[in-house]
mmCIF file of the N, C-alpha and C atoms, coordinates in Angstrom:
data_MODEL
# 
_entry.id   MODEL 
# 
loop_
_atom_site.group_PDB 
_atom_site.id 
_atom_site.type_symbol 
_atom_site.label_atom_id 
_atom_site.label_alt_id 
_atom_site.label_comp_id 
_atom_site.label_asym_id 
_atom_site.label_entity_id 
_atom_site.label_seq_id 
_atom_site.pdbx_PDB_ins_code 
_atom_site.Cartn_x 
_atom_site.Cartn_y 
_atom_site.Cartn_z 
_atom_site.occupancy 
_atom_site.B_iso_or_equiv 
_atom_site.pdbx_formal_charge 
_atom_site.auth_seq_id 
_atom_site.auth_comp_id 
_atom_site.auth_asym_id 
_atom_site.auth_atom_id 
_atom_site.pdbx_PDB_model_num 
ATOM 1   N N  . UNK A 1 1  ? 11.681  20.094  1.538   1.00 0.00 ? 1  UNK A N  1 
ATOM 2   C CA . UNK A 1 1  ? 11.528  18.803  2.164   1.00 0.00 ? 1  UNK A CA 1 
ATOM 3   C C  . UNK A 1 1  ? 10.102  18.590  2.640   1.00 0.00 ? 1  UNK A C  1 
ATOM 4   N N  . UNK A 1 2  ? 9.493   19.647  3.179   1.00 0.00 ? 2  UNK A N  1 
ATOM 5   C CA . UNK A 1 2  ? 8.125   19.533  3.668   1.00 0.00 ? 2  UNK A CA 1 
ATOM 6   C C  . UNK A 1 2  ? 7.170   19.179  2.531   1.00 0.00 ? 2  UNK A C  1 
ATOM 7   N N  . UNK A 1 3  ? 7.328   19.844  1.396   1.00 0.00 ? 3  UNK A N  1 
ATOM 8   C CA . UNK A 1 3  ? 6.444   19.594  0.255   1.00 0.00 ? 3  UNK A CA 1 
ATOM 9   C C  . UNK A 1 3  ? 6.595   18.161  -0.245  1.00 0.00 ? 3  UNK A C  1 
ATOM 10  N N  . UNK A 1 4  ? 7.820   17.649  -0.277  1.00 0.00 ? 4  UNK A N  1 
ATOM 11  C CA . UNK A 1 4  ? 8.054   16.280  -0.726  1.00 0.00 ? 4  UNK A CA 1 
ATOM 12  C C  . UNK A 1 4  ? 7.449   15.267  0.252   1.00 0.00 ? 4  UNK A C  1 
ATOM 13  N N  . UNK A 1 5  ? 7.615   15.519  1.546   1.00 0.00 ? 5  UNK A N  1 
ATOM 14  C CA . UNK A 1 5  ? 7.028   14.640  2.560   1.00 0.00 ? 5  UNK A CA 1 
ATOM 15  C C  . UNK A 1 5  ? 5.511   14.651  2.472   1.00 0.00 ? 5  UNK A C  1 
ATOM 16  N N  . UNK A 1 6  ? 4.939   15.832  2.301   1.00 0.00 ? 6  UNK A N  1 
ATOM 17  C CA . UNK A 1 6  ? 3.485   15.948  2.181   1.00 0.00 ? 6  UNK A CA 1 
ATOM 18  C C  . UNK A 1 6  ? 2.981   15.196  0.950   1.00 0.00 ? 6  UNK A C  1 
ATOM 19  N N  . UNK A 1 7  ? 3.677   15.357  -0.168  1.00 0.00 ? 7  UNK A N  1 
ATOM 20  C CA . UNK A 1 7  ? 3.302   14.664  -1.406  1.00 0.00 ? 7  UNK A CA 1 
ATOM 21  C C  . UNK A 1 7  ? 3.329   13.149  -1.202  1.00 0.00 ? 7  UNK A C  1 
ATOM 22  N N  . UNK A 1 8  ? 4.390   12.668  -0.558  1.00 0.00 ? 8  UNK A N  1 
ATOM 23  C CA . UNK A 1 8  ? 4.528   11.228  -0.345  1.00 0.00 ? 8  UNK A CA 1 
ATOM 24  C C  . UNK A 1 8  ? 3.465   10.698  0.609   1.00 0.00 ? 8  UNK A C  1 
ATOM 25  N N  . UNK A 1 9  ? 3.182   11.426  1.676   1.00 0.00 ? 9  UNK A N  1 
ATOM 26  C CA . UNK A 1 9  ? 2.156   10.982  2.620   1.00 0.00 ? 9  UNK A CA 1 
ATOM 27  C C  . UNK A 1 9  ? 0.781   10.920  1.969   1.00 0.00 ? 9  UNK A C  1 
ATOM 28  N N  . UNK A 1 10 ? 0.455   11.913  1.171   1.00 0.00 ? 10 UNK A N  1 
ATOM 29  C CA . UNK A 1 10 ? -0.828  11.902  0.463   1.00 0.00 ? 10 UNK A CA 1 
ATOM 30  C C  . UNK A 1 10 ? -0.888  10.723  -0.490  1.00 0.00 ? 10 UNK A C  1 
ATOM 31  N N  . UNK A 1 11 ? 0.189   10.487  -1.216  1.00 0.00 ? 11 UNK A N  1 
ATOM 32  C CA . UNK A 1 11 ? 0.248   9.360   -2.149  1.00 0.00 ? 11 UNK A CA 1 
ATOM 33  C C  . UNK A 1 11 ? 0.056   8.034   -1.421  1.00 0.00 ? 11 UNK A C  1 
ATOM 34  N N  . UNK A 1 12 ? 0.691   7.872   -0.270  1.00 0.00 ? 12 UNK A N  1 
ATOM 35  C CA . UNK A 1 12 ? 0.594   6.625   0.493   1.00 0.00 ? 12 UNK A CA 1 
ATOM 36  C C  . UNK A 1 12 ? -0.792  6.438   1.104   1.00 0.00 ? 12 UNK A C  1 
ATOM 37  N N  . UNK A 1 13 ? -1.391  7.503   1.570   1.00 0.00 ? 13 UNK A N  1 
ATOM 38  C CA . UNK A 1 13 ? -2.754  7.382   2.098   1.00 0.00 ? 13 UNK A CA 1 
ATOM 39  C C  . UNK A 1 13 ? -3.710  6.966   0.982   1.00 0.00 ? 13 UNK A C  1 
ATOM 40  N N  . UNK A 1 14 ? -3.550  7.564   -0.179  1.00 0.00 ? 14 UNK A N  1 
ATOM 41  C CA . UNK A 1 14 ? -4.403  7.191   -1.311  1.00 0.00 ? 14 UNK A CA 1 
ATOM 42  C C  . UNK A 1 14 ? -4.150  5.750   -1.761  1.00 0.00 ? 14 UNK A C  1 
ATOM 43  N N  . UNK A 1 15 ? -2.958  5.225   -1.504  1.00 0.00 ? 15 UNK A N  1 
ATOM 44  C CA . UNK A 1 15 ? -2.639  3.854   -1.890  1.00 0.00 ? 15 UNK A CA 1 
ATOM 45  C C  . UNK A 1 15 ? -3.443  2.835   -1.092  1.00 0.00 ? 15 UNK A C  1 
ATOM 46  N N  . UNK A 1 16 ? -4.005  3.247   0.042   1.00 0.00 ? 16 UNK A N  1 
ATOM 47  C CA . UNK A 1 16 ? -4.817  2.322   0.836   1.00 0.00 ? 16 UNK A CA 1 
ATOM 48  C C  . UNK A 1 16 ? -6.267  2.284   0.370   1.00 0.00 ? 16 UNK A C  1 
ATOM 49  N N  . UNK A 1 17 ? -6.622  3.091   -0.602  1.00 0.00 ? 17 UNK A N  1 
ATOM 50  C CA . UNK A 1 17 ? -7.982  3.142   -1.130  1.00 0.00 ? 17 UNK A CA 1 
ATOM 51  C C  . UNK A 1 17 ? -8.196  1.984   -2.109  1.00 0.00 ? 17 UNK A C  1 
ATOM 52  N N  . UNK A 1 18 ? -9.157  1.127   -1.821  1.00 0.00 ? 18 UNK A N  1 
ATOM 53  C CA . UNK A 1 18 ? -9.397  -0.041  -2.671  1.00 0.00 ? 18 UNK A CA 1 
ATOM 54  C C  . UNK A 1 18 ? -9.876  0.340   -4.074  1.00 0.00 ? 18 UNK A C  1 
ATOM 55  N N  . UNK A 1 19 ? -10.383 1.544   -4.254  1.00 0.00 ? 19 UNK A N  1 
ATOM 56  C CA . UNK A 1 19 ? -10.768 1.980   -5.603  1.00 0.00 ? 19 UNK A CA 1 
ATOM 57  C C  . UNK A 1 19 ? -9.554  2.079   -6.521  1.00 0.00 ? 19 UNK A C  1 
ATOM 58  N N  . UNK A 1 20 ? -8.372  2.185   -5.942  1.00 0.00 ? 20 UNK A N  1 
ATOM 59  C CA . UNK A 1 20 ? -7.144  2.318   -6.730  1.00 0.00 ? 20 UNK A CA 1 
ATOM 60  C C  . UNK A 1 20 ? -6.393  0.990   -6.854  1.00 0.00 ? 20 UNK A C  1 
ATOM 61  N N  . UNK A 1 21 ? -6.982  -0.116  -6.389  1.00 0.00 ? 21 UNK A N  1 
ATOM 62  C CA . UNK A 1 21 ? -6.305  -1.411  -6.346  1.00 0.00 ? 21 UNK A CA 1 
ATOM 63  C C  . UNK A 1 21 ? -5.715  -1.806  -7.702  1.00 0.00 ? 21 UNK A C  1 
ATOM 64  N N  . UNK A 1 22 ? -6.529  -1.812  -8.727  1.00 0.00 ? 22 UNK A N  1 
ATOM 65  C CA . UNK A 1 22 ? -6.049  -2.268  -10.030 1.00 0.00 ? 22 UNK A CA 1 
ATOM 66  C C  . UNK A 1 22 ? -5.068  -1.279  -10.660 1.00 0.00 ? 22 UNK A C  1 
ATOM 67  N N  . UNK A 1 23 ? -5.228  0.004   -10.366 1.00 0.00 ? 23 UNK A N  1 
ATOM 68  C CA . UNK A 1 23 ? -4.248  0.989   -10.838 1.00 0.00 ? 23 UNK A CA 1 
ATOM 69  C C  . UNK A 1 23 ? -2.888  0.748   -10.187 1.00 0.00 ? 23 UNK A C  1 
ATOM 70  N N  . UNK A 1 24 ? -2.892  0.411   -8.884  1.00 0.00 ? 24 UNK A N  1 
ATOM 71  C CA . UNK A 1 24 ? -1.629  0.116   -8.195  1.00 0.00 ? 24 UNK A CA 1 
ATOM 72  C C  . UNK A 1 24 ? -0.956  -1.114  -8.788  1.00 0.00 ? 24 UNK A C  1 
ATOM 73  N N  . UNK A 1 25 ? -1.758  -2.145  -9.058  1.00 0.00 ? 25 UNK A N  1 
ATOM 74  C CA . UNK A 1 25 ? -1.194  -3.345  -9.677  1.00 0.00 ? 25 UNK A CA 1 
ATOM 75  C C  . UNK A 1 25 ? -0.594  -3.030  -11.046 1.00 0.00 ? 25 UNK A C  1 
ATOM 76  N N  . UNK A 1 26 ? -1.297  -2.235  -11.815 1.00 0.00 ? 26 UNK A N  1 
ATOM 77  C CA . UNK A 1 26 ? -0.800  -1.849  -13.135 1.00 0.00 ? 26 UNK A CA 1 
ATOM 78  C C  . UNK A 1 26 ? 0.490   -1.033  -13.017 1.00 0.00 ? 26 UNK A C  1 
ATOM 79  N N  . UNK A 1 27 ? 0.530   -0.123  -12.048 1.00 0.00 ? 27 UNK A N  1 
ATOM 80  C CA . UNK A 1 27 ? 1.734   0.699   -11.840 1.00 0.00 ? 27 UNK A CA 1 
ATOM 81  C C  . UNK A 1 27 ? 2.938   -0.161  -11.461 1.00 0.00 ? 27 UNK A C  1 
ATOM 82  N N  . UNK A 1 28 ? 2.746   -1.088  -10.535 1.00 0.00 ? 28 UNK A N  1 
ATOM 83  C CA . UNK A 1 28 ? 3.885   -1.897  -10.084 1.00 0.00 ? 28 UNK A CA 1 
ATOM 84  C C  . UNK A 1 28 ? 4.329   -2.855  -11.187 1.00 0.00 ? 28 UNK A C  1 
ATOM 85  N N  . UNK A 1 29 ? 3.383   -3.394  -11.931 1.00 0.00 ? 29 UNK A N  1 
ATOM 86  C CA . UNK A 1 29 ? 3.759   -4.272  -13.052 1.00 0.00 ? 29 UNK A CA 1 
ATOM 87  C C  . UNK A 1 29 ? 4.531   -3.498  -14.113 1.00 0.00 ? 29 UNK A C  1 
ATOM 88  N N  . UNK A 1 30 ? 4.077   -2.284  -14.408 1.00 0.00 ? 30 UNK A N  1 
ATOM 89  C CA . UNK A 1 30 ? 4.775   -1.450  -15.383 1.00 0.00 ? 30 UNK A CA 1 
ATOM 90  C C  . UNK A 1 30 ? 6.172   -1.078  -14.919 1.00 0.00 ? 30 UNK A C  1 
ATOM 91  N N  . UNK A 1 31 ? 6.304   -0.773  -13.631 1.00 0.00 ? 31 UNK A N  1 
ATOM 92  C CA . UNK A 1 31 ? 7.612   -0.404  -13.097 1.00 0.00 ? 31 UNK A CA 1 
ATOM 93  C C  . UNK A 1 31 ? 8.548   -1.601  -13.096 1.00 0.00 ? 31 UNK A C  1 
ATOM 94  N N  . UNK A 1 32 ? 8.038   -2.765  -12.697 1.00 0.00 ? 32 UNK A N  1 
ATOM 95  C CA . UNK A 1 32 ? 8.870   -3.981  -12.727 1.00 0.00 ? 32 UNK A CA 1 
ATOM 96  C C  . UNK A 1 32 ? 9.255   -4.299  -14.170 1.00 0.00 ? 32 UNK A C  1 
ATOM 97  N N  . UNK A 1 33 ? 8.326   -4.098  -15.100 1.00 0.00 ? 33 UNK A N  1 
ATOM 98  C CA . UNK A 1 33 ? 8.626   -4.347  -16.500 1.00 0.00 ? 33 UNK A CA 1 
ATOM 99  C C  . UNK A 1 33 ? 9.704   -3.439  -17.055 1.00 0.00 ? 33 UNK A C  1 
ATOM 100 N N  . UNK A 1 34 ? 9.688   -2.185  -16.636 1.00 0.00 ? 34 UNK A N  1 
ATOM 101 C CA . UNK A 1 34 ? 10.666  -1.243  -17.178 1.00 0.00 ? 34 UNK A CA 1 
ATOM 102 C C  . UNK A 1 34 ? 11.971  -1.200  -16.377 1.00 0.00 ? 34 UNK A C  1 
ATOM 103 N N  . UNK A 1 35 ? 11.895  -1.371  -15.068 1.00 0.00 ? 35 UNK A N  1 
ATOM 104 C CA . UNK A 1 35 ? 13.084  -1.276  -14.209 1.00 0.00 ? 35 UNK A CA 1 
ATOM 105 C C  . UNK A 1 35 ? 13.698  -2.630  -13.871 1.00 0.00 ? 35 UNK A C  1 
ATOM 106 N N  . UNK A 1 36 ? 12.926  -3.696  -14.022 1.00 0.00 ? 36 UNK A N  1 
ATOM 107 C CA . UNK A 1 36 ? 13.421  -5.025  -13.671 1.00 0.00 ? 36 UNK A CA 1 
ATOM 108 C C  . UNK A 1 36 ? 13.198  -5.328  -12.200 1.00 0.00 ? 36 UNK A C  1 
ATOM 109 N N  . UNK A 1 37 ? 13.550  -6.539  -11.804 1.00 0.00 ? 37 UNK A N  1 
ATOM 110 C CA . UNK A 1 37 ? 13.322  -6.977  -10.423 1.00 0.00 ? 37 UNK A CA 1 
ATOM 111 C C  . UNK A 1 37 ? 14.433  -6.564  -9.467  1.00 0.00 ? 37 UNK A C  1 
ATOM 112 N N  . UNK A 1 38 ? 15.551  -6.136  -9.989  1.00 0.00 ? 38 UNK A N  1 
ATOM 113 C CA . UNK A 1 38 ? 16.664  -5.702  -9.147  1.00 0.00 ? 38 UNK A CA 1 
ATOM 114 C C  . UNK A 1 38 ? 16.368  -4.287  -8.640  1.00 0.00 ? 38 UNK A C  1 
ATOM 115 N N  . UNK A 1 39 ? 16.110  -4.178  -7.344  1.00 0.00 ? 39 UNK A N  1 
ATOM 116 C CA . UNK A 1 39 ? 15.689  -2.893  -6.767  1.00 0.00 ? 39 UNK A CA 1 
ATOM 117 C C  . UNK A 1 39 ? 16.778  -1.833  -6.770  1.00 0.00 ? 39 UNK A C  1 
ATOM 118 N N  . UNK A 1 40 ? 18.009  -2.212  -7.022  1.00 0.00 ? 40 UNK A N  1 
ATOM 119 C CA . UNK A 1 40 ? 19.074  -1.204  -7.053  1.00 0.00 ? 40 UNK A CA 1 
ATOM 120 C C  . UNK A 1 40 ? 18.878  -0.220  -8.210  1.00 0.00 ? 40 UNK A C  1 
ATOM 121 N N  . UNK A 1 41 ? 18.149  -0.613  -9.226  1.00 0.00 ? 41 UNK A N  1 
ATOM 122 C CA . UNK A 1 41 ? 17.871  0.273   -10.350 1.00 0.00 ? 41 UNK A CA 1 
ATOM 123 C C  . UNK A 1 41 ? 16.640  1.127   -10.154 1.00 0.00 ? 41 UNK A C  1 
ATOM 124 N N  . UNK A 1 42 ? 16.010  1.046   -8.985  1.00 0.00 ? 42 UNK A N  1 
ATOM 125 C CA . UNK A 1 42 ? 14.769  1.765   -8.721  1.00 0.00 ? 42 UNK A CA 1 
ATOM 126 C C  . UNK A 1 42 ? 14.986  3.059   -7.934  1.00 0.00 ? 42 UNK A C  1 
ATOM 127 N N  . UNK A 1 43 ? 16.203  3.499   -7.764  1.00 0.00 ? 43 UNK A N  1 
ATOM 128 C CA . UNK A 1 43 ? 16.499  4.635   -6.881  1.00 0.00 ? 43 UNK A CA 1 
ATOM 129 C C  . UNK A 1 43 ? 15.666  5.870   -7.203  1.00 0.00 ? 43 UNK A C  1 
ATOM 130 N N  . UNK A 1 44 ? 15.388  6.094   -8.472  1.00 0.00 ? 44 UNK A N  1 
ATOM 131 C CA . UNK A 1 44 ? 14.621  7.284   -8.851  1.00 0.00 ? 44 UNK A CA 1 
ATOM 132 C C  . UNK A 1 44 ? 13.122  7.013   -8.951  1.00 0.00 ? 44 UNK A C  1 
ATOM 133 N N  . UNK A 1 45 ? 12.687  5.777   -8.664  1.00 0.00 ? 45 UNK A N  1 
ATOM 134 C CA . UNK A 1 45 ? 11.281  5.401   -8.833  1.00 0.00 ? 45 UNK A CA 1 
ATOM 135 C C  . UNK A 1 45 ? 10.802  4.568   -7.650  1.00 0.00 ? 45 UNK A C  1 
ATOM 136 N N  . UNK A 1 46 ? 10.820  5.129   -6.462  1.00 0.00 ? 46 UNK A N  1 
ATOM 137 C CA . UNK A 1 46 ? 10.417  4.354   -5.287  1.00 0.00 ? 46 UNK A CA 1 
ATOM 138 C C  . UNK A 1 46 ? 8.929   4.465   -4.973  1.00 0.00 ? 46 UNK A C  1 
ATOM 139 N N  . UNK A 1 47 ? 8.240   5.458   -5.510  1.00 0.00 ? 47 UNK A N  1 
ATOM 140 C CA . UNK A 1 47 ? 6.831   5.663   -5.174  1.00 0.00 ? 47 UNK A CA 1 
ATOM 141 C C  . UNK A 1 47 ? 5.955   4.443   -5.447  1.00 0.00 ? 47 UNK A C  1 
ATOM 142 N N  . UNK A 1 48 ? 6.017   3.824   -6.638  1.00 0.00 ? 48 UNK A N  1 
ATOM 143 C CA . UNK A 1 48 ? 5.157   2.659   -6.868  1.00 0.00 ? 48 UNK A CA 1 
ATOM 144 C C  . UNK A 1 48 ? 5.429   1.516   -5.886  1.00 0.00 ? 48 UNK A C  1 
ATOM 145 N N  . UNK A 1 49 ? 6.680   1.307   -5.549  1.00 0.00 ? 49 UNK A N  1 
ATOM 146 C CA . UNK A 1 49 ? 7.031   0.232   -4.618  1.00 0.00 ? 49 UNK A CA 1 
ATOM 147 C C  . UNK A 1 49 ? 6.491   0.527   -3.222  1.00 0.00 ? 49 UNK A C  1 
ATOM 148 N N  . UNK A 1 50 ? 6.662   1.754   -2.748  1.00 0.00 ? 50 UNK A N  1 
ATOM 149 C CA . UNK A 1 50 ? 6.145   2.124   -1.436  1.00 0.00 ? 50 UNK A CA 1 
ATOM 150 C C  . UNK A 1 50 ? 4.626   1.991   -1.381  1.00 0.00 ? 50 UNK A C  1 
ATOM 151 N N  . UNK A 1 51 ? 3.956   2.446   -2.420  1.00 0.00 ? 51 UNK A N  1 
ATOM 152 C CA . UNK A 1 51 ? 2.494   2.340   -2.474  1.00 0.00 ? 51 UNK A CA 1 
ATOM 153 C C  . UNK A 1 51 ? 2.052   0.882   -2.469  1.00 0.00 ? 51 UNK A C  1 
ATOM 154 N N  . UNK A 1 52 ? 2.740   0.048   -3.239  1.00 0.00 ? 52 UNK A N  1 
ATOM 155 C CA . UNK A 1 52 ? 2.374   -1.359  -3.326  1.00 0.00 ? 52 UNK A CA 1 
ATOM 156 C C  . UNK A 1 52 ? 2.590   -2.068  -1.994  1.00 0.00 ? 52 UNK A C  1 
ATOM 157 N N  . UNK A 1 53 ? 3.705   -1.803  -1.328  1.00 0.00 ? 53 UNK A N  1 
ATOM 158 C CA . UNK A 1 53 ? 3.986   -2.435  -0.032  1.00 0.00 ? 53 UNK A CA 1 
ATOM 159 C C  . UNK A 1 53 ? 2.933   -2.026  0.998   1.00 0.00 ? 53 UNK A C  1 
ATOM 160 N N  . UNK A 1 54 ? 2.613   -0.745  1.057   1.00 0.00 ? 54 UNK A N  1 
ATOM 161 C CA . UNK A 1 54 ? 1.609   -0.293  2.017   1.00 0.00 ? 54 UNK A CA 1 
ATOM 162 C C  . UNK A 1 54 ? 0.236   -0.872  1.700   1.00 0.00 ? 54 UNK A C  1 
ATOM 163 N N  . UNK A 1 55 ? -0.127  -0.914  0.440   1.00 0.00 ? 55 UNK A N  1 
ATOM 164 C CA . UNK A 1 55 ? -1.418  -1.470  0.028   1.00 0.00 ? 55 UNK A CA 1 
ATOM 165 C C  . UNK A 1 55 ? -1.490  -2.958  0.380   1.00 0.00 ? 55 UNK A C  1 
ATOM 166 N N  . UNK A 1 56 ? -0.415  -3.693  0.115   1.00 0.00 ? 56 UNK A N  1 
ATOM 167 C CA . UNK A 1 56 ? -0.386  -5.125  0.443   1.00 0.00 ? 56 UNK A CA 1 
ATOM 168 C C  . UNK A 1 56 ? -0.517  -5.337  1.949   1.00 0.00 ? 56 UNK A C  1 
ATOM 169 N N  . UNK A 1 57 ? 0.152   -4.519  2.734   1.00 0.00 ? 57 UNK A N  1 
ATOM 170 C CA . UNK A 1 57 ? 0.037   -4.621  4.193   1.00 0.00 ? 57 UNK A CA 1 
ATOM 171 C C  . UNK A 1 57 ? -1.373  -4.282  4.651   1.00 0.00 ? 57 UNK A C  1 
ATOM 172 N N  . UNK A 1 58 ? -1.991  -3.331  3.981   1.00 0.00 ? 58 UNK A N  1 
ATOM 173 C CA . UNK A 1 58 ? -3.333  -2.898  4.353   1.00 0.00 ? 58 UNK A CA 1 
ATOM 174 C C  . UNK A 1 58 ? -4.368  -3.988  4.097   1.00 0.00 ? 58 UNK A C  1 
ATOM 175 N N  . UNK A 1 59 ? -4.267  -4.676  2.967   1.00 0.00 ? 59 UNK A N  1 
ATOM 176 C CA . UNK A 1 59 ? -5.273  -5.693  2.635   1.00 0.00 ? 59 UNK A CA 1 
ATOM 177 C C  . UNK A 1 59 ? -4.843  -7.098  3.048   1.00 0.00 ? 59 UNK A C  1 
ATOM 178 N N  . UNK A 1 60 ? -3.610  -7.255  3.524   1.00 0.00 ? 60 UNK A N  1 
ATOM 179 C CA . UNK A 1 60 ? -3.088  -8.575  3.842   1.00 0.00 ? 60 UNK A CA 1 
ATOM 180 C C  . UNK A 1 60 ? -3.601  -9.171  5.133   1.00 0.00 ? 60 UNK A C  1 
ATOM 181 N N  . UNK A 1 61 ? -4.367  -8.423  5.893   1.00 0.00 ? 61 UNK A N  1 
ATOM 182 C CA . UNK A 1 61 ? -4.857  -8.924  7.171   1.00 0.00 ? 61 UNK A CA 1 
ATOM 183 C C  . UNK A 1 61 ? -5.705  -10.188 6.999   1.00 0.00 ? 61 UNK A C  1 
ATOM 184 N N  . UNK A 1 62 ? -6.411  -10.295 5.898   1.00 0.00 ? 62 UNK A N  1 
ATOM 185 C CA . UNK A 1 62 ? -7.266  -11.458 5.665   1.00 0.00 ? 62 UNK A CA 1 
ATOM 186 C C  . UNK A 1 62 ? -6.461  -12.729 5.430   1.00 0.00 ? 62 UNK A C  1 
ATOM 187 N N  . UNK A 1 63 ? -5.173  -12.600 5.168   1.00 0.00 ? 63 UNK A N  1 
ATOM 188 C CA . UNK A 1 63 ? -4.325  -13.770 4.942   1.00 0.00 ? 63 UNK A CA 1 
ATOM 189 C C  . UNK A 1 63 ? -3.813  -14.361 6.252   1.00 0.00 ? 63 UNK A C  1 
ATOM 190 N N  . UNK A 1 64 ? -4.070  -13.695 7.355   1.00 0.00 ? 64 UNK A N  1 
ATOM 191 C CA . UNK A 1 64 ? -3.653  -14.199 8.660   1.00 0.00 ? 64 UNK A CA 1 
ATOM 192 C C  . UNK A 1 64 ? -4.531  -15.382 9.059   1.00 0.00 ? 64 UNK A C  1 
ATOM 193 N N  . UNK A 1 65 ? -4.076  -16.154 10.042  1.00 0.00 ? 65 UNK A N  1 
ATOM 194 C CA . UNK A 1 65 ? -4.953  -17.217 10.568  1.00 0.00 ? 65 UNK A CA 1 
ATOM 195 C C  . UNK A 1 65 ? -6.281  -16.610 11.034  1.00 0.00 ? 65 UNK A C  1 
ATOM 196 N N  . UNK A 1 66 ? -7.356  -17.369 10.873  1.00 0.00 ? 66 UNK A N  1 
ATOM 197 C CA . UNK A 1 66 ? -8.700  -16.837 11.098  1.00 0.00 ? 66 UNK A CA 1 
ATOM 198 C C  . UNK A 1 66 ? -8.875  -16.224 12.483  1.00 0.00 ? 66 UNK A C  1 
ATOM 199 N N  . UNK A 1 67 ? -8.414  -16.886 13.530  1.00 0.00 ? 67 UNK A N  1 
ATOM 200 C CA . UNK A 1 67 ? -8.630  -16.349 14.876  1.00 0.00 ? 67 UNK A CA 1 
ATOM 201 C C  . UNK A 1 67 ? -7.940  -14.991 15.056  1.00 0.00 ? 67 UNK A C  1 
ATOM 202 N N  . UNK A 1 68 ? -6.764  -14.833 14.484  1.00 0.00 ? 68 UNK A N  1 
ATOM 203 C CA . UNK A 1 68 ? -6.048  -13.563 14.566  1.00 0.00 ? 68 UNK A CA 1 
ATOM 204 C C  . UNK A 1 68 ? -6.701  -12.501 13.679  1.00 0.00 ? 68 UNK A C  1 
ATOM 205 N N  . UNK A 1 69 ? -7.129  -12.895 12.479  1.00 0.00 ? 69 UNK A N  1 
ATOM 206 C CA . UNK A 1 69 ? -7.780  -11.954 11.560  1.00 0.00 ? 69 UNK A CA 1 
ATOM 207 C C  . UNK A 1 69 ? -9.080  -11.424 12.150  1.00 0.00 ? 69 UNK A C  1 
ATOM 208 N N  . UNK A 1 70 ? -9.836  -12.277 12.842  1.00 0.00 ? 70 UNK A N  1 
ATOM 209 C CA . UNK A 1 70 ? -11.100 -11.850 13.443  1.00 0.00 ? 70 UNK A CA 1 
ATOM 210 C C  . UNK A 1 70 ? -10.847 -10.812 14.537  1.00 0.00 ? 70 UNK A C  1 
ATOM 211 N N  . UNK A 1 71 ? -9.824  -11.046 15.346  1.00 0.00 ? 71 UNK A N  1 
ATOM 212 C CA . UNK A 1 71 ? -9.491  -10.090 16.408  1.00 0.00 ? 71 UNK A CA 1 
ATOM 213 C C  . UNK A 1 71 ? -9.160  -8.725  15.801  1.00 0.00 ? 71 UNK A C  1 
ATOM 214 N N  . UNK A 1 72 ? -8.317  -8.714  14.781  1.00 0.00 ? 72 UNK A N  1 
ATOM 215 C CA . UNK A 1 72 ? -7.922  -7.441  14.172  1.00 0.00 ? 72 UNK A CA 1 
ATOM 216 C C  . UNK A 1 72 ? -9.073  -6.787  13.417  1.00 0.00 ? 72 UNK A C  1 
ATOM 217 N N  . UNK A 1 73 ? -9.893  -7.589  12.749  1.00 0.00 ? 73 UNK A N  1 
ATOM 218 C CA . UNK A 1 73 ? -11.047 -7.024  12.043  1.00 0.00 ? 73 UNK A CA 1 
ATOM 219 C C  . UNK A 1 73 ? -12.003 -6.366  13.028  1.00 0.00 ? 73 UNK A C  1 
ATOM 220 N N  . UNK A 1 74 ? -12.200 -7.002  14.183  1.00 0.00 ? 74 UNK A N  1 
ATOM 221 C CA . UNK A 1 74 ? -13.062 -6.427  15.215  1.00 0.00 ? 74 UNK A CA 1 
ATOM 222 C C  . UNK A 1 74 ? -12.501 -5.099  15.709  1.00 0.00 ? 74 UNK A C  1 
ATOM 223 N N  . UNK A 1 75 ? -11.204 -5.036  15.900  1.00 0.00 ? 75 UNK A N  1 
ATOM 224 C CA . UNK A 1 75 ? -10.573 -3.788  16.338  1.00 0.00 ? 75 UNK A CA 1 
ATOM 225 C C  . UNK A 1 75 ? -10.718 -2.690  15.289  1.00 0.00 ? 75 UNK A C  1 
ATOM 226 N N  . UNK A 1 76 ? -10.534 -3.053  14.041  1.00 0.00 ? 76 UNK A N  1 
ATOM 227 C CA . UNK A 1 76 ? -10.646 -2.069  12.962  1.00 0.00 ? 76 UNK A CA 1 
ATOM 228 C C  . UNK A 1 76 ? -12.072 -1.552  12.844  1.00 0.00 ? 76 UNK A C  1 
ATOM 229 N N  . UNK A 1 77 ? -13.064 -2.465  12.905  1.00 0.00 ? 77 UNK A N  1 
ATOM 230 C CA . UNK A 1 77 ? -14.460 -2.037  12.840  1.00 0.00 ? 77 UNK A CA 1 
ATOM 231 C C  . UNK A 1 77 ? -14.794 -1.114  14.009  1.00 0.00 ? 77 UNK A C  1 
ATOM 232 N N  . UNK A 1 78 ? -14.300 -1.423  15.202  1.00 0.00 ? 78 UNK A N  1 
ATOM 233 C CA . UNK A 1 78 ? -14.537 -0.572  16.360  1.00 0.00 ? 78 UNK A CA 1 
ATOM 234 C C  . UNK A 1 78 ? -13.951 0.818   16.133  1.00 0.00 ? 78 UNK A C  1 
ATOM 235 N N  . UNK A 1 79 ? -12.751 0.864   15.562  1.00 0.00 ? 79 UNK A N  1 
ATOM 236 C CA . UNK A 1 79 ? -12.135 2.165   15.271  1.00 0.00 ? 79 UNK A CA 1 
ATOM 237 C C  . UNK A 1 79 ? -12.954 2.939   14.250  1.00 0.00 ? 79 UNK A C  1 
ATOM 238 N N  . UNK A 1 80 ? -13.399 2.263   13.179  1.00 0.00 ? 80 UNK A N  1 
ATOM 239 C CA . UNK A 1 80 ? -14.195 2.940   12.154  1.00 0.00 ? 80 UNK A CA 1 
ATOM 240 C C  . UNK A 1 80 ? -15.491 3.492   12.748  1.00 0.00 ? 80 UNK A C  1 
ATOM 241 N N  . UNK A 1 81 ? -16.179 2.691   13.556  1.00 0.00 ? 81 UNK A N  1 
ATOM 242 C CA . UNK A 1 81 ? -17.437 3.144   14.124  1.00 0.00 ? 81 UNK A CA 1 
ATOM 243 C C  . UNK A 1 81 ? -17.224 4.251   15.145  1.00 0.00 ? 81 UNK A C  1 
ATOM 244 N N  . UNK A 1 82 ? -16.095 4.235   15.821  1.00 0.00 ? 82 UNK A N  1 
ATOM 245 C CA . UNK A 1 82 ? -15.765 5.296   16.781  1.00 0.00 ? 82 UNK A CA 1 
ATOM 246 C C  . UNK A 1 82 ? -15.568 6.627   16.059  1.00 0.00 ? 82 UNK A C  1 
ATOM 247 N N  . UNK A 1 83 ? -15.004 6.575   14.871  1.00 0.00 ? 83 UNK A N  1 
ATOM 248 C CA . UNK A 1 83 ? -14.760 7.799   14.103  1.00 0.00 ? 83 UNK A CA 1 
ATOM 249 C C  . UNK A 1 83 ? -16.054 8.333   13.545  1.00 0.00 ? 83 UNK A C  1 
# 
């Protein structure tokens, strides 16, 4: 269980890397193409979906209203510079 959790966490952290953006899109499109849109058939293939959801949440901040996006962007920049 530990090895599987570690594998999944590493995969999800890498999914937030913008260098992998187009690869993630290709993976999710391929999975939707082969498995269909009904998620009940995805039981054995959840990794692409989890990566795509996390990646979308990670980059989706810019879709928020401007005043809210600016507040969060400022917080994120402060965290990055603190590190």
